[in-house]
N, C-alpha and C positions, 0 to 999 in steps of 0.2 A: 419544781415538782412536776410530774407529768400530769396531764389531764385526767389520764386514766386512773390515777390514783385517787382521785376524788372526782369523779363524774358527776355523782349525785349522792349527797349525804343527808340524809334526814334523821335528826336525833330529836325523840320525842321524850317530853317529860310530863306527859299526862296532859289530858284535854283541859281546857278552861273555857269557862262560860264567857261571852261577849269578847270574842277574840278576833282578829282579822291579821292579814299577811301585809308585810311592808311592800311587796314586789322586790324585784332584784334590785339590790343597790350595792356600792361599793362601801366597804368601811374606811372612814377617814381618819379616825382616831381611836386609840383606845385606852382606857383607863382602869387597870386593876386597883382595886382598893379593899381594905380588911373586909368588909361585910358583902363585897359582889363585884361585879365587873360591869363596867360602863363602857359603851362604844358609841360612836357617832357614824351615821351614815349619810351618803349624798342623797339629793333628789328632793321631792316635795315633803314638807312637813308632816311628820306622824303625830307630834305633839301638839298641844294648845297652840294657836297661834301667837300668842302673846310669849311663848318660851324663846328662848336664844339657843340655836341649834338644833340638832335632830337626834337627841340622845335616847338609848335604848340601854335598858338595865336588866342584868340577871343576876338575881339575889343568890349569895352563897347557898342559901337553903333549898335552891331549885334542884329538883331530881336531875341527875346526870349532869351536875354543875362542872365537874372536870372535862368531861368529854365535850360538852358544849364550849367550854373557854378554849380548849385547845384547837377545836374546829374553828373557832373565830379567829384565833391568834394566826392559825395556818391562812385562813381565807386573807387576811390582812395581809400577810406576808407575800402570798402568792398573787393578791389583786383579784381574787376571785369574787363573783357576785354571791350576796347573801341575802336571804328573804327570811325575815324574822317573824314569828307569830307572836302577838302582843295581845295583853288584855286591853282593850280599847276604854276601859273605865280608869285607866291609871295615867292617860296621856295628860290630863291636867297638872300632875306633878311635874312635868318637865323631863320626866323621865319614864317612858311607858316601859312597862316590866314584860320582859319576853319570857316564853316558856319552851319554845323550840326553834330550830332554825333549819333551812335548807340552804345547801352550798353547791353553786354550779361554777364551773371554770368560765 
């Protein structure tokens, strides 16, 4: 895929209180499941230090779910960087809940 196709993609599903960005990361694995989409990213831990892995969760009820999941799968396939915005009050669940992503080549 050409870098001009997805130079910068910002998909918003609404503002969330107490949120922060992961910074540019590579997706290392994806886990589609019946109630959402989980993916893991490289780099420093986002979740509670006691958690195993660096999982992020997009619930199926999220606004723009289909568009965000499509973008995440494309980013994973193309090895693009992803920065996800997550609610930092959900990090102790070992799957921080995201609400939007930014994708760059």
